N, C-alpha and C positions, 0 to 999 in steps of 0.2 A: 298604231304605235304611239302616237301622241297622247291618246287617251290613257294608255297604260302608264306612260311616263307621268302624266298628271296625277293619276291615282297613287302611284308610288310616292310622288312628292308630297301629296296631301297626307298619306299615311305616315311618311317619315316625319313630317312636321308635327303632327299630333303626338306621335310616339316620342319624339325628341323633347317636346315640351313637358310631357309627363315624366320622362327620364330625368330631365334637369331638376324638376321639383323633387323627385325621389332622391337624387344625389344630395341635394341640400338637406332633405329630411334625415338621410342617413348620417351626414356629417354632424348635424345637430344632436342626433340621438346615439352617437358612436359610443358613448359611455354607459348606455343602458344595456339591458340583458339581451341575450341571443334571441329570445322569443320576440322582443320588439323589433330587432333588426330583420328577422325572418318575415314578420308581418309587414314591415315596410317594403321589403323586396317583393313580396307577393302582391301588395297593393300597387306598387309601381308597375309590375308586369301586367296586372289586370287593367290598370288605368291607362297604360300605354296602348294596350290593345283596344280599349274602349275609345280612347281619344282618336287613334288612327282610324278605327272603323267609322266613328261618327263623322270625322272630317271628310272621309271619302263619301259617306252616305249623303251628307249635306252638299258636297260639291257635285254629286251626281243628280241632285234635285229629285230624290226619291219621293214617292207619294207619302203622305202622313202615315198611312197604314204600314207601308214597308219600313219607314223610318222607326216607327214604334216597335215593330217586330224585332228589328236589328238591335235597337237599344235595349229591349227587354231581354233578349238572349245574352247580350254582353253583361247586363246588370246581374242576371241570375248566375252567370259564370263567376262574377266578382263576389257575389254573396256566398257562393260555395267555396271559392278559393281562399278567401280571407280567413274564415274559421279553421279550414284545414291547415293553413300555414301557421295559425296561432297554436293549434294543437301540436303540430310538429315541433314548433319552437319550445313549447312547454315540456315536451318529452326530452328534447336535447338539453334543456336547462336542468331538468331533473337528473339526468345522467351526469351532467357537469357538477351539480351540487353533491351528488354521491361521491364523485371522484375527489372533490375538494375536501369533503369530510374525511375520506380515507387518507388524503395527503396531509391533513392537519394532524391526525393521529401519528402518522409517520414522522412528522416534524417534531412532535413532542417526545421523541425518544423511542417510539415503538417501531414495529416493522410494517411495511406497506402491504396491504392486501387489496387487490383490485375488486371493485364492486361486482357482485355476481350477475347483475342485470346486464343485458346486451347494450352495447353502445355503438356510436358511429366509428368509422375506421380511424378518424383522427383522434378521438378520445381513447380508442383501444391502443393506438400507438403511444399516446401519452401515458397510459397506465403501464404499458410495458417498460417505458423509460423510467418511470417512477419506481417500478419494482426492481429494475436493475440498479438504480441509484440506492434504493433501500438496502439491497444486498451488499453493495460496496461500503455503505456507511456502517452496517452491522459488522462487517469484517474489520473496518477501521476502528470501531469502538472496542472490539475484542483485542486488537493489537494494542490499542491505547491502555486497556486494562492490564494486559500482560506487561507492557512497558512500565506502567505505574507500579505494579507488584514487584518487578525486578528492581526498579529504582528504590523502592522502600527497603527491600531486602539488602540492596547494595549499601544504602546509607547506614542501616543497622549494623551490617557486618564491618564496614569500614570504620564506623565509630568504635566498635569493640576492638578491632585490630589496631587502631591508633591508641585507644585508651590504655590497653594492656602494656605495650612497650613503653609508652610515655610514663606510666606509673612506675615501671621498673627503672627507667632512666632517672626519674626524680629520686627514687629511693637510693640508687647507687650514687648519684651526685651528692645527696645529703650525707650519705655515709662517708664519702671521700672528703667532703667539706668539714665534717665533724671529727675526722680522724678515726672513724670506727671501722674502716675497711682493713681486714687482716691481710689481704693480698691486693694492694692497689692495682698492680699490673693486670690481674685477672679482671678487675672491675673495668679497667680501661679497655681491655679487649672485648668485654661483653657490651660495653657502651658503643664501641665502634661497630660491632656486629648488628646491634639493634638499629643504629643510625643508618647503616647500609640497607637493612631491610625496609626501613621507613622510606629511604630514598627510592628504592625499587618500587614500592607501592605508589608513591607520589608520581613516579615516572609512568607507571602503568595507567594511573588515572588521567594524566595529561595526554598520553597517547590515545586513550579511549575517547576523551573529550574531543580530540582533533578528528577522530574517525566519525563520531556522531555529528560533529559540526560540518562535515564535508571538507575540512581544511587539511586533510592528509595530502601532503605534496610528495609526489613520486618522481623519481629520476630513473626511468627504466633503461636498462642496457641489456645486450645479449649475453646471457650467462648459461652455464651448464648446471643443471640440477645436481649432477654428480659431484661437482666441486663444492657447491653450497652444502650438500648433505655431508660430504666428508668433513668439511670444516665444523659443521654443527655437531657431528659425532665426536670429534676431538674435543670440542668445548664442553660437551655433556659427560665425557668420560669420568672426570673426577667425581661428579655427583653420583654417577652410576656405581663407581667403586665404593663410595661412602655408604650407599644403600645396599650393596651386595647384589646389584643387578647387572646382568650381561647385556651389552649392546651388540646387536648383530646387524650388519649392513651388507647382506649377501647380494641380493638382486638390485643393483644400483646401475641403471643404464645412463649413457650419455644422452641427455635430452635437452636441447636448447630451448630457452624461454626468454621472453622479454620482461624482466622484472627489476624492481628496485632491490639491489643486493642487500642493503642494510635492513630494509623492512622484511624481506623474505628470510633473512637470517634470523630475525626475531620470531617469525612464524615457526621455523624449524626448532629454534631453541625452546619456545613455549610448548610445542608438541612433545618434545623429548623430555623436558622437565616434568610436564604433567604425567607422561607415561611412566617415568622412573619413580615418581613419588607415589603412584598408585599401584606399582608392581611390588609384590613381596620379595624379600631377600631370596636369592637363588633363582629369581625369575628372569625372564628374557624380554627385552624390548627389541623388536625387529623393524628395520626401516627398508622400504623398497621404493625404487623409482622406475617407472615404466612409461611406455607410450601406448595409449589405448584410444582407438577411434579418433585419431587426429588431435589428441590432447595429451599433455604431460600430467601424469598421476603420481603423487607422492603419498605413501601410506606409512603410518606408524602404528604398529600393533603392540599392545601391552598385555600384561597378565593380571589385570585388575579383578578378574572374575566376572566381568560383565556389568552392564548398566541396566536397571529396570526399564522395561519397554515404555512405561508411562513417563519416564524421565528423559528418554532419548532426544525428544524434540527440544528439551531445555538445556542441553549440554553447552550450547554456544551462547546462551543468554547471559547478559551481564549480571555478575554476582552469584551465579549458580555454582555450587560446590559439590553437589552430589550427596551431601550428608549434613547433619546438623552440627558437625564439629566446627569449632571456631579456633582450633589450635593453629599456630603459625604455619605448620607444614601444609595445611589445607589451602593456603594462599588467600588472596582477596577475591577470588572468583572472577578475575579479569583476563587471565591469560588466554583462554579459549575464545572469549568475546573479541579480544584483540586479533586473534588468528582469523576469525571470520571476517572482521572488518578489513584487514589488510588484503586477504585473499579476494574478497569481493571488489576491492578497489583496483585489483589487477584483472578484473573481468573473469574471475574464477569462482569456484564455490567449494565450501568445506562441508563435510558430512561425517557421520560416525555410525558404525554398525557393530553389533555384538558378534563375536566369533568365539569358538570354543576356548574357554579359559580366560577370556578377556574381551577387549573391544579394539576395533581398528578405526583410526582417524584417517580420512582420505581427503587430500587436497588436489583439486583438478584445476589446471592452468592452461591457457591457450599456448600452443606451440609458437616459437619464434618464426616469423616469416622473413626475417632479414637473411639475405644470402651471405654465405661465408666468403 
């Protein structure tokens, strides 16, 4: 038992010395390639075995022949192991270099494509992560391009919508100042109308900026969608009469929700105004409030004739109007964008679908969980 313990101690001493030298070498070479690190690890393993074996052989006082045989066997093992480790290291480095080149192309604005050559499990996982990140970045770039397009369209449309009434206001003001207005009272009424429209536009821009900046402050309370809808229908009735449009609020259920009354009233008003403006005379705008699958659903159906399928996904985009018209009734293209922003701030979602003769805007909100 004592001899076995001595052999173990001699082997441990020799291997420990080789391991310590290898650890120092790895620390000094930690910034070098993987091939170098693998070669050092292989060299340490072989050297540790060689040192332990020789230490035990010398301690056992083997004959010179036996000692030579043991040393030769260990040396041959080392000669075979080191080149093998070097080749493996070069293979791993080659796979790493291919992955780095693919990642460089991905970083320069392209999409990531994993190298076709087989790789280690760690490199394969890294390639999968890079591919997932590439897909997310591609989607982000697409959203950024869409937002930039919407932003440019909005700036162009707002500039036009501001320039036109301002030019009219300037002309009317100059006519009043020069005494050329045949009916000053009419000019005053027109000026007031244009100023109110500009004030509404600026208010919409401010509201939209708060939504995009995440600064929309909500004060939710438990309300009934029936009451909010009834008030909105009363408020939109004069505009509907002016356009010759019938407002129908047949199926309006009492559905409790936790919402900011002021902001949700704005949502309803924007939906109704949009529907009335796009429905021809003698048309109908129908409003429904129901409870479906544990959620409150408000829908507004108009008679606009439908929206092209390729444009449905853009309906709630900032500045989208659905046509190239720049006339005042077309609005600034902000109402529906505000609707989506307010609804999403309430943890709901807004959508639109074509129906026979028109389209239906649907707002889904969480039900109130507050007990009565």
